[in-house]
N, CA, C, O and the ligand as a Tripos MOL2 file, in Angstrom:
@<TRIPOS>MOLECULE
protein
  233   231    59     0     0
PROTEIN
NO_CHARGES

@<TRIPOS>ATOM
      1 N          19.7130   -5.9510   15.6800 N.3       1 MET1
      2 CA         18.2630   -6.3970   15.8200 C.3       1 MET1
      3 C          17.4050   -5.2770   15.5300 C.2       1 MET1
      4 O          16.5490   -5.4450   14.6620 O.2       1 MET1
      5 N          17.4840   -4.2400   16.0700 N.am      2 ALA2
      6 CA         16.7250   -2.9120   15.8770 C.3       2 ALA2
      7 C          16.6320   -2.4700   14.3960 C.2       2 ALA2
      8 O          15.5770   -2.1710   13.8370 O.2       2 ALA2
      9 N          17.9120   -2.4640   13.8020 N.am      3 LYS3
     10 CA         17.9310   -2.2880   12.4310 C.3       3 LYS3
     11 C          17.1860   -3.2060   11.5630 C.2       3 LYS3
     12 O          16.4970   -2.8860   10.5940 O.2       3 LYS3
     13 N          17.3910   -4.3280   11.9980 N.am      4 LYS4
     14 CA         16.7240   -5.3280   10.9880 C.3       4 LYS4
     15 C          15.3310   -5.3050   11.2160 C.2       4 LYS4
     16 O          14.6580   -5.7000   10.2640 O.2       4 LYS4
     17 N          14.6350   -4.8950   12.3720 N.am      5 PHE5
     18 CA         13.2580   -4.7720   12.5760 C.3       5 PHE5
     19 C          12.7660   -3.4230   11.8090 C.2       5 PHE5
     20 O          11.6170   -3.3370   11.3760 O.2       5 PHE5
     21 N          13.6700   -2.4320   11.6800 N.am      6 LYS6
     22 CA         13.2470   -1.2950   10.9520 C.3       6 LYS6
     23 C          13.1140   -1.6660    9.2290 C.2       6 LYS6
     24 O          12.2690   -1.2080    8.4600 O.2       6 LYS6
     25 N          13.8880   -2.3420    9.0030 N.am      7 GLU7
     26 CA         14.0460   -2.7650    7.5640 C.3       7 GLU7
     27 C          12.8270   -3.6070    7.2320 C.2       7 GLU7
     28 O          12.1090   -3.3910    6.2560 O.2       7 GLU7
     29 N          12.6590   -4.4980    8.0360 N.am      8 ALA8
     30 CA         11.3790   -5.4310    7.9890 C.3       8 ALA8
     31 C          10.1480   -4.5000    7.8660 C.2       8 ALA8
     32 O           9.4020   -4.6260    6.8960 O.2       8 ALA8
     33 N           9.9530   -3.7280    8.6570 N.am      9 GLN9
     34 CA          8.8260   -2.6210    8.8490 C.3       9 GLN9
     35 C           8.7330   -1.9140    7.5740 C.2       9 GLN9
     36 O           7.6780   -1.7950    6.9510 O.2       9 GLN9
     37 N           9.8640   -1.4490    7.2010 N.am     10 ALA10
     38 CA          9.7710   -0.7000    5.8370 C.3      10 ALA10
     39 C           9.4140   -1.4790    4.6010 C.2      10 ALA10
     40 O           8.8060   -0.9980    3.6440 O.2      10 ALA10
     41 N           9.8900   -2.8650    4.7060 N.am     11 ARG11
     42 CA          9.2700   -3.5260    3.6400 C.3      11 ARG11
     43 C           7.9260   -4.0510    3.6240 C.2      11 ARG11
     44 O           7.3280   -4.4060    2.6080 O.2      11 ARG11
     45 N           7.4220   -4.0850    4.9720 N.am     12 LEU12
     46 CA          6.0480   -4.4860    5.2220 C.3      12 LEU12
     47 C           5.0090   -3.4410    4.8330 C.2      12 LEU12
     48 O           3.9080   -3.7060    4.3520 O.2      12 LEU12
     49 N           5.5000   -2.1790    5.1050 N.am     13 PHE13
     50 CA          4.6730   -1.0190    5.0180 C.3      13 PHE13
     51 C           4.7070   -0.2100    3.6240 C.2      13 PHE13
     52 O           3.7360    0.3970    3.1710 O.2      13 PHE13
     53 N           5.8230   -0.2860    3.0840 N.am     14 THR14
     54 CA          5.9320    0.5180    1.8400 C.3      14 THR14
     55 C           5.2320   -0.1540    0.5790 C.2      14 THR14
     56 O           5.3890   -1.3670    0.4420 O.2      14 THR14
     57 N           4.7780    0.2620    0.0250 N.am     15 ASN15
     58 CA          4.1150   -0.2730   -1.4500 C.3      15 ASN15
     59 C           2.8770   -1.2700   -1.0000 C.2      15 ASN15
     60 O           2.5410   -2.2240   -1.7020 O.2      15 ASN15
     61 N           2.3230   -0.9810    0.0870 N.am     16 ILE16
     62 CA          1.0860   -1.7190    0.3310 C.3      16 ILE16
     63 C           0.0140   -0.7530    0.4220 C.2      16 ILE16
     64 O           0.1800    0.3270    0.9880 O.2      16 ILE16
     65 N          -1.0530   -1.0880   -0.0990 N.am     17 TYR17
     66 CA         -2.1740   -0.2970   -0.0700 C.3      17 TYR17
     67 C          -3.4210   -0.9330    0.3090 C.2      17 TYR17
     68 O          -3.6270   -2.0800   -0.0860 O.2      17 TYR17
     69 N          -4.2170   -0.3770    0.9730 N.am     18 VAL18
     70 CA         -5.7020   -1.0040    1.5200 C.3      18 VAL18
     71 C          -6.7830   -0.4320    0.6600 C.2      18 VAL18
     72 O          -6.8800    0.7240    0.2480 O.2      18 VAL18
     73 N          -7.6950   -1.6030    0.4350 N.am     19 CYS19
     74 CA         -8.7680   -1.0730   -0.5440 C.3      19 CYS19
     75 C          -9.8100   -0.2850    0.3660 C.2      19 CYS19
     76 O         -10.1740   -0.8470    1.3990 O.2      19 CYS19
     77 N         -10.2360    0.7740    0.1100 N.am     20 ARG20
     78 CA        -11.1470    1.4020    0.8850 C.3      20 ARG20
     79 C         -12.4800    0.7400    1.0640 C.2      20 ARG20
     80 O         -13.2630    0.9410    1.9920 O.2      20 ARG20
     81 N         -12.6460   -0.1390   -0.0240 N.am     21 LYS21
     82 CA        -14.2220   -0.6570   -0.0200 C.3      21 LYS21
     83 C         -14.1500   -1.9630    0.7670 C.2      21 LYS21
     84 O         -14.9950   -2.1210    1.6480 O.2      21 LYS21
     85 N         -13.3220   -2.8310    0.5740 N.am     22 CYS22
     86 CA        -13.4850   -4.0810    1.2660 C.3      22 CYS22
     87 C         -12.1420   -4.3360    2.1340 C.2      22 CYS22
     88 O         -11.8870   -5.4810    2.5060 O.2      22 CYS22
     89 N         -11.3340   -3.3150    2.4340 N.am     23 LYS23
     90 CA        -10.2000   -3.3780    3.4100 C.3      23 LYS23
     91 C          -9.1500   -4.3810    2.9710 C.2      23 LYS23
     92 O          -8.2130   -4.6820    3.7110 O.2      23 LYS23
     93 N          -9.3230   -4.9160    1.7130 N.am     24 HIS24
     94 CA         -8.1800   -5.8500    1.4350 C.3      24 HIS24
     95 C          -6.8180   -5.3300    1.1710 C.2      24 HIS24
     96 O          -6.7830   -4.2590    0.5660 O.2      24 HIS24
     97 N          -5.6650   -5.8850    1.5090 N.am     25 LYS25
     98 CA         -4.4090   -5.4250    1.2850 C.3      25 LYS25
     99 C          -3.9760   -5.8730   -0.2480 C.2      25 LYS25
    100 O          -4.1590   -6.9620   -0.7920 O.2      25 LYS25
    101 N          -3.3670   -4.7300   -0.7470 N.am     26 ILE26
    102 CA         -2.7980   -5.0290   -2.1220 C.3      26 ILE26
    103 C          -1.3050   -4.5050   -2.1670 C.2      26 ILE26
    104 O          -0.9800   -3.4040   -1.7220 O.2      26 ILE26
    105 N          -0.5610   -5.2710   -2.6620 N.am     27 ARG27
    106 CA          0.8620   -4.7870   -2.7070 C.3      27 ARG27
    107 C           1.1350   -4.2060   -4.1560 C.2      27 ARG27
    108 O           1.1720   -4.8970   -5.1750 O.2      27 ARG27
    109 N           1.3000   -2.9800   -4.1040 N.am     28 SER28
    110 CA          1.9220   -2.3410   -5.3900 C.3      28 SER28
    111 C           2.6870   -0.9960   -5.2080 C.2      28 SER28
    112 O           2.7530   -0.4200   -4.1220 O.2      28 SER28
    113 N           3.2030   -0.5840   -6.2460 N.am     29 THR29
    114 CA          4.0630    0.5330   -6.1100 C.3      29 THR29
    115 C           3.1160    1.7370   -6.2440 C.2      29 THR29
    116 O           2.0250    1.6840   -6.8120 O.2      29 THR29
    117 N           3.6530    2.8490   -5.6510 N.am     30 SER30
    118 CA          2.7920    4.2670   -5.6620 C.3      30 SER30
    119 C           2.5320    4.7640   -7.0770 C.2      30 SER30
    120 O           1.5230    5.3830   -7.4170 O.2      30 SER30
    121 N           3.6280    4.4010   -7.9280 N.am     31 MET31
    122 CA          3.4420    4.8060   -9.1670 C.3      31 MET31
    123 C           2.2140    4.2150   -9.9580 C.2      31 MET31
    124 O           1.4720    4.9110  -10.6510 O.2      31 MET31
    125 N           2.0810    2.8790   -9.7830 N.am     32 ARG32
    126 CA          1.0950    1.9520  -10.3650 C.3      32 ARG32
    127 C          -0.1890    2.3510   -9.8350 C.2      32 ARG32
    128 O          -1.1800    2.2270  -10.5550 O.2      32 ARG32
    129 N          -0.3080    2.8730   -8.5140 N.am     33 VAL33
    130 CA         -1.6340    3.2760   -7.8680 C.3      33 VAL33
    131 C          -1.8870    4.5970   -8.5070 C.2      33 VAL33
    132 O          -3.0520    4.7600   -8.8710 O.2      33 VAL33
    133 N          -1.0850    5.5460   -8.7170 N.am     34 LEU34
    134 CA         -1.2310    6.8930   -9.2720 C.3      34 LEU34
    135 C          -1.6530    6.8430  -10.6370 C.2      34 LEU34
    136 O          -2.4360    7.7040  -11.0400 O.2      34 LEU34
    137 N          -1.1770    5.8220  -11.5040 N.am     35 GLU35
    138 CA         -1.6640    5.5690  -12.7800 C.3      35 GLU35
    139 C          -2.9180    4.8980  -12.9100 C.2      35 GLU35
    140 O          -3.5090    4.8640  -13.9900 O.2      35 GLU35
    141 N          -3.3400    4.3830  -11.9140 N.am     36 GLY36
    142 CA         -4.6420    3.6350  -11.8310 C.3      36 GLY36
    143 C          -4.6520    2.2730  -12.5120 C.2      36 GLY36
    144 O          -5.6110    1.8020  -13.1240 O.2      36 GLY36
    145 N          -3.4200    1.6790  -12.3220 N.am     37 LYS37
    146 CA         -3.2180    0.3280  -13.0200 C.3      37 LYS37
    147 C          -3.4280   -0.6640  -11.8270 C.2      37 LYS37
    148 O          -3.5690   -1.8350  -12.1810 O.2      37 LYS37
    149 N          -3.4750   -0.4270  -10.5210 N.am     38 THR38
    150 CA         -3.6860   -1.1040   -9.5440 C.3      38 THR38
    151 C          -5.1120   -1.0990   -9.0700 C.2      38 THR38
    152 O          -5.6440   -0.0480   -8.7140 O.2      38 THR38
    153 N          -5.8320   -2.4160   -9.0550 N.am     39 LYS39
    154 CA         -7.0400   -2.4260   -8.5710 C.3      39 LYS39
    155 C          -7.2750   -3.5880   -7.6500 C.2      39 LYS39
    156 O          -6.6650   -4.6480   -7.7870 O.2      39 LYS39
    157 N          -8.2140   -3.3650   -6.6590 N.am     40 CYS40
    158 CA         -8.4380   -4.5010   -5.6660 C.3      40 CYS40
    159 C          -8.7810   -5.8030   -6.4570 C.2      40 CYS40
    160 O          -9.5400   -5.7750   -7.4260 O.2      40 CYS40
    161 N          -8.2390   -6.8490   -6.0400 N.am     41 ARG41
    162 CA         -8.3470   -8.0430   -6.4900 C.3      41 ARG41
    163 C          -9.8020   -8.6700   -6.0890 C.2      41 ARG41
    164 O         -10.3800   -9.5430   -6.7370 O.2      41 ARG41
    165 N         -10.1950   -8.1620   -5.1030 N.am     42 HIS42
    166 CA        -11.3810   -8.7440   -4.4760 C.3      42 HIS42
    167 C         -12.8070   -7.9600   -4.9500 C.2      42 HIS42
    168 O         -13.8440   -8.5510   -5.2510 O.2      42 HIS42
    169 N         -12.6530   -6.7680   -4.9480 N.am     43 CYS43
    170 CA        -13.9570   -6.0450   -5.3640 C.3      43 CYS43
    171 C         -13.6650   -5.3460   -6.6920 C.2      43 CYS43
    172 O         -14.6330   -4.8440   -7.2630 O.2      43 CYS43
    173 N         -12.5310   -5.2520   -7.2260 N.am     44 GLY44
    174 CA        -12.2470   -4.7440   -8.4750 C.3      44 GLY44
    175 C         -12.2830   -2.9880   -8.3770 C.2      44 GLY44
    176 O         -12.1830   -2.3220   -9.4070 O.2      44 GLY44
    177 N         -12.4130   -2.4450   -7.2330 N.am     45 ARG45
    178 CA        -12.4390   -1.0040   -7.2160 C.3      45 ARG45
    179 C         -10.8800   -0.6310   -7.0740 C.2      45 ARG45
    180 O         -10.0220   -1.4330   -6.7020 O.2      45 ARG45
    181 N         -10.6510    0.6810   -7.4200 N.am     46 ARG46
    182 CA         -9.4760    1.3370   -7.4800 C.3      46 ARG46
    183 C          -9.3950    2.3510   -6.3370 C.2      46 ARG46
    184 O          -8.5020    3.1980   -6.3410 O.2      46 ARG46
    185 N         -10.1950    2.2930   -5.4770 N.am     47 TYR47
    186 CA        -10.1490    3.2120   -4.2750 C.3      47 TYR47
    187 C          -9.0700    2.6990   -3.2430 C.2      47 TYR47
    188 O          -9.3860    2.1060   -2.2130 O.2      47 TYR47
    189 N          -7.9350    2.9430   -3.5590 N.am     48 LEU48
    190 CA         -6.9390    2.5060   -2.5230 C.3      48 LEU48
    191 C          -6.3770    3.5690   -1.7770 C.2      48 LEU48
    192 O          -6.4500    4.7090   -2.2330 O.2      48 LEU48
    193 N          -5.7350    3.3140   -0.5140 N.am     49 ARG49
    194 CA         -5.1450    4.2050    0.2470 C.3      49 ARG49
    195 C          -3.9000    3.4040    0.7990 C.2      49 ARG49
    196 O          -3.9270    2.2050    1.0740 O.2      49 ARG49
    197 N          -2.7480    4.2790    0.9290 N.am     50 PRO50
    198 CA         -1.6010    3.6330    1.5000 C.3      50 PRO50
    199 C          -1.7630    3.2020    2.8300 C.2      50 PRO50
    200 O          -2.4890    3.8370    3.5950 O.2      50 PRO50
    201 N          -1.0780    2.0450    3.2370 N.am     51 LYS51
    202 CA         -1.2880    1.4850    4.6000 C.3      51 LYS51
    203 C          -0.6360    2.2860    5.6060 C.2      51 LYS51
    204 O          -1.0710    2.3880    6.7530 O.2      51 LYS51
    205 N           0.5230    2.9160    5.1340 N.am     52 LYS52
    206 CA          1.1620    3.7220    6.0110 C.3      52 LYS52
    207 C           0.4630    5.0240    6.2710 C.2      52 LYS52
    208 O          -0.0110    5.6450    5.3200 O.2      52 LYS52
    209 N           0.3650    5.4910    7.5400 N.am     53 LYS53
    210 CA         -0.2810    6.6810    7.7580 C.3      53 LYS53
    211 C           0.4360    7.9850    7.3150 C.2      53 LYS53
    212 O          -0.1530    8.9200    6.7730 O.2      53 LYS53
    213 N           1.6690    7.9620    7.5780 N.am     54 GLU54
    214 CA          2.4060    9.2010    7.0600 C.3      54 GLU54
    215 C           2.2570    9.1320    5.5970 C.2      54 GLU54
    216 O           2.2140    8.0900    4.9420 O.2      54 GLU54
    217 N           2.1820   10.3570    5.1320 N.am     55 ARG55
    218 CA          1.9160   10.5910    3.7870 C.3      55 ARG55
    219 C           3.0130   11.7010    3.4230 C.2      55 ARG55
    220 O           2.7070   12.5470    2.5820 O.2      55 ARG55
    221 N           4.1700   11.7310    3.9700 N.am     56 LYS56
    222 CA          5.0710   12.7100    3.7210 C.3      56 LYS56
    223 C           5.7180   12.8480    2.3350 C.2      56 LYS56
    224 O           6.0190   13.9190    1.8070 O.2      56 LYS56
    225 N           5.8900   11.6310    1.8190 N.am     57 ILE57
    226 CA          6.4690   11.3350    0.4600 C.3      57 ILE57
    227 C           5.6080   11.9090   -0.6300 C.2      57 ILE57
    228 O           6.0820   12.4750   -1.6150 O.2      57 ILE57
    229 N           4.3650   11.7440   -0.4190 N.am     58 LEU58
    230 CA          3.3930   12.2690   -1.4230 C.3      58 LEU58
    231 C           3.0660   13.6820   -0.9470 C.2      58 LEU58
    232 O           2.2770   14.3810   -1.5830 O.2      58 LEU58
    233 ZN        -11.8270   -4.3410   -2.6360 Zn       59 ZN59
@<TRIPOS>BOND
     1     1     2 1
     2     2     3 1
     3     3     4 2
     4     3     5 am
     5     5     6 1
     6     6     7 1
     7     7     8 2
     8     7     9 am
     9     9    10 1
    10    10    11 1
    11    11    12 2
    12    11    13 am
    13    13    14 1
    14    14    15 1
    15    15    16 2
    16    15    17 am
    17    17    18 1
    18    18    19 1
    19    19    20 2
    20    19    21 am
    21    21    22 1
    22    22    23 1
    23    23    24 2
    24    23    25 am
    25    25    26 1
    26    26    27 1
    27    27    28 2
    28    27    29 am
    29    29    30 1
    30    30    31 1
    31    31    32 2
    32    31    33 am
    33    33    34 1
    34    34    35 1
    35    35    36 2
    36    35    37 am
    37    37    38 1
    38    38    39 1
    39    39    40 2
    40    39    41 am
    41    41    42 1
    42    42    43 1
    43    43    44 2
    44    43    45 am
    45    45    46 1
    46    46    47 1
    47    47    48 2
    48    47    49 am
    49    49    50 1
    50    50    51 1
    51    51    52 2
    52    51    53 am
    53    53    54 1
    54    54    55 1
    55    55    56 2
    56    55    57 am
    57    57    58 1
    58    58    59 1
    59    59    60 2
    60    59    61 am
    61    61    62 1
    62    62    63 1
    63    63    64 2
    64    63    65 am
    65    65    66 1
    66    66    67 1
    67    67    68 2
    68    67    69 am
    69    69    70 1
    70    70    71 1
    71    71    72 2
    72    71    73 am
    73    73    74 1
    74    74    75 1
    75    75    76 2
    76    75    77 am
    77    77    78 1
    78    78    79 1
    79    79    80 2
    80    79    81 am
    81    81    82 1
    82    82    83 1
    83    83    84 2
    84    83    85 am
    85    85    86 1
    86    86    87 1
    87    87    88 2
    88    87    89 am
    89    89    90 1
    90    90    91 1
    91    91    92 2
    92    91    93 am
    93    93    94 1
    94    94    95 1
    95    95    96 2
    96    95    97 am
    97    97    98 1
    98    98    99 1
    99    99   100 2
   100    99   101 am
   101   101   102 1
   102   102   103 1
   103   103   104 2
   104   103   105 am
   105   105   106 1
   106   106   107 1
   107   107   108 2
   108   107   109 am
   109   109   110 1
   110   110   111 1
   111   111   112 2
   112   111   113 am
   113   113   114 1
   114   114   115 1
   115   115   116 2
   116   115   117 am
   117   117   118 1
   118   118   119 1
   119   119   120 2
   120   119   121 am
   121   121   122 1
   122   122   123 1
   123   123   124 2
   124   123   125 am
   125   125   126 1
   126   126   127 1
   127   127   128 2
   128   127   129 am
   129   129   130 1
   130   130   131 1
   131   131   132 2
   132   131   133 am
   133   133   134 1
   134   134   135 1
   135   135   136 2
   136   135   137 am
   137   137   138 1
   138   138   139 1
   139   139   140 2
   140   139   141 am
   141   141   142 1
   142   142   143 1
   143   143   144 2
   144   143   145 am
   145   145   146 1
   146   146   147 1
   147   147   148 2
   148   147   149 am
   149   149   150 1
   150   150   151 1
   151   151   152 2
   152   151   153 am
   153   153   154 1
   154   154   155 1
   155   155   156 2
   156   155   157 am
   157   157   158 1
   158   158   159 1
   159   159   160 2
   160   159   161 am
   161   161   162 1
   162   162   163 1
   163   163   164 2
   164   163   165 am
   165   165   166 1
   166   166   167 1
   167   167   168 2
   168   167   169 am
   169   169   170 1
   170   170   171 1
   171   171   172 2
   172   171   173 am
   173   173   174 1
   174   174   175 1
   175   175   176 2
   176   175   177 am
   177   177   178 1
   178   178   179 1
   179   179   180 2
   180   179   181 am
   181   181   182 1
   182   182   183 1
   183   183   184 2
   184   183   185 am
   185   185   186 1
   186   186   187 1
   187   187   188 2
   188   187   189 am
   189   189   190 1
   190   190   191 1
   191   191   192 2
   192   191   193 am
   193   193   194 1
   194   194   195 1
   195   195   196 2
   196   195   197 am
   197   197   198 1
   198   198   199 1
   199   199   200 2
   200   199   201 am
   201   201   202 1
   202   202   203 1
   203   203   204 2
   204   203   205 am
   205   205   206 1
   206   206   207 1
   207   207   208 2
   208   207   209 am
   209   209   210 1
   210   210   211 1
   211   211   212 2
   212   211   213 am
   213   213   214 1
   214   214   215 1
   215   215   216 2
   216   215   217 am
   217   217   218 1
   218   218   219 1
   219   219   220 2
   220   219   221 am
   221   221   222 1
   222   222   223 1
   223   223   224 2
   224   223   225 am
   225   225   226 1
   226   226   227 1
   227   227   228 2
   228   227   229 am
   229   229   230 1
   230   230   231 1
   231   231   232 2
@<TRIPOS>SUBSTRUCTURE
     1 MET1         2 RESIDUE 1 A MET
     2 ALA2         6 RESIDUE 1 A ALA
     3 LYS3        10 RESIDUE 1 A LYS
     4 LYS4        14 RESIDUE 1 A LYS
     5 PHE5        18 RESIDUE 1 A PHE
     6 LYS6        22 RESIDUE 1 A LYS
     7 GLU7        26 RESIDUE 1 A GLU
     8 ALA8        30 RESIDUE 1 A ALA
     9 GLN9        34 RESIDUE 1 A GLN
    10 ALA10       38 RESIDUE 1 A ALA
    11 ARG11       42 RESIDUE 1 A ARG
    12 LEU12       46 RESIDUE 1 A LEU
    13 PHE13       50 RESIDUE 1 A PHE
    14 THR14       54 RESIDUE 1 A THR
    15 ASN15       58 RESIDUE 1 A ASN
    16 ILE16       62 RESIDUE 1 A ILE
    17 TYR17       66 RESIDUE 1 A TYR
    18 VAL18       70 RESIDUE 1 A VAL
    19 CYS19       74 RESIDUE 1 A CYS
    20 ARG20       78 RESIDUE 1 A ARG
    21 LYS21       82 RESIDUE 1 A LYS
    22 CYS22       86 RESIDUE 1 A CYS
    23 LYS23       90 RESIDUE 1 A LYS
    24 HIS24       94 RESIDUE 1 A HIS
    25 LYS25       98 RESIDUE 1 A LYS
    26 ILE26      102 RESIDUE 1 A ILE
    27 ARG27      106 RESIDUE 1 A ARG
    28 SER28      110 RESIDUE 1 A SER
    29 THR29      114 RESIDUE 1 A THR
    30 SER30      118 RESIDUE 1 A SER
    31 MET31      122 RESIDUE 1 A MET
    32 ARG32      126 RESIDUE 1 A ARG
    33 VAL33      130 RESIDUE 1 A VAL
    34 LEU34      134 RESIDUE 1 A LEU
    35 GLU35      138 RESIDUE 1 A GLU
    36 GLY36      142 RESIDUE 1 A GLY
    37 LYS37      146 RESIDUE 1 A LYS
    38 THR38      150 RESIDUE 1 A THR
    39 LYS39      154 RESIDUE 1 A LYS
    40 CYS40      158 RESIDUE 1 A CYS
    41 ARG41      162 RESIDUE 1 A ARG
    42 HIS42      166 RESIDUE 1 A HIS
    43 CYS43      170 RESIDUE 1 A CYS
    44 GLY44      174 RESIDUE 1 A GLY
    45 ARG45      178 RESIDUE 1 A ARG
    46 ARG46      182 RESIDUE 1 A ARG
    47 TYR47      186 RESIDUE 1 A TYR
    48 LEU48      190 RESIDUE 1 A LEU
    49 ARG49      194 RESIDUE 1 A ARG
    50 PRO50      198 RESIDUE 1 A PRO
    51 LYS51      202 RESIDUE 1 A LYS
    52 LYS52      206 RESIDUE 1 A LYS
    53 LYS53      210 RESIDUE 1 A LYS
    54 GLU54      214 RESIDUE 1 A GLU
    55 ARG55      218 RESIDUE 1 A ARG
    56 LYS56      222 RESIDUE 1 A LYS
    57 ILE57      226 RESIDUE 1 A ILE
    58 LEU58      230 RESIDUE 1 A LEU
    59 ZN59       233 GROUP 0 **** ****
């Protein structure tokens, strides 16, 4: 159970970004975000931040 929960959490929080402007969630890979290919569907801005608070990978 615990393991399954962890996996689900990883799936939910990795590759999810939040628009800094309108706070909408966008699912994308970090690579696409860094390349500037991902933009908010709602407001069209590219100001995104990872949903995860930890930024150890970056
Ligand atoms: Zn937005």
